[in-house]
Steps between C-alpha positions, in 0.01 A plus 500: 500500500819554300660730763819303464529605135462865584749466777753327277456767229558777753797315651654484150498883501636532846157573652285325751131435554371650821181333629301716736217252563593140420141380525391742226769417246330200350166670466642813347716317252222268390265799453766685308579209272130434439444866408800485259381178335144632472624813332718304263213262415257787430754650259568167330137399466397856410747503219384154386140616488605814309705292252200264450268800434749646249533160324124461480457857367770446233332166398163670476643773279707276279257210493743239609748388763807709561 
């Protein structure tokens, strides 16, 4: 899953991708990408929730929309 992109990026720097267990590459990459996306989504939605809470608090104090 996307290994060719990693390989191309490394090749551009004069490096190469060494695959020790070809059967495990897809599972590992999918797992890693899933973890990265999950982390980014948590940060994004966490910030959005925090921003909504701040907005509601400011509206409550000022008595109107921000």
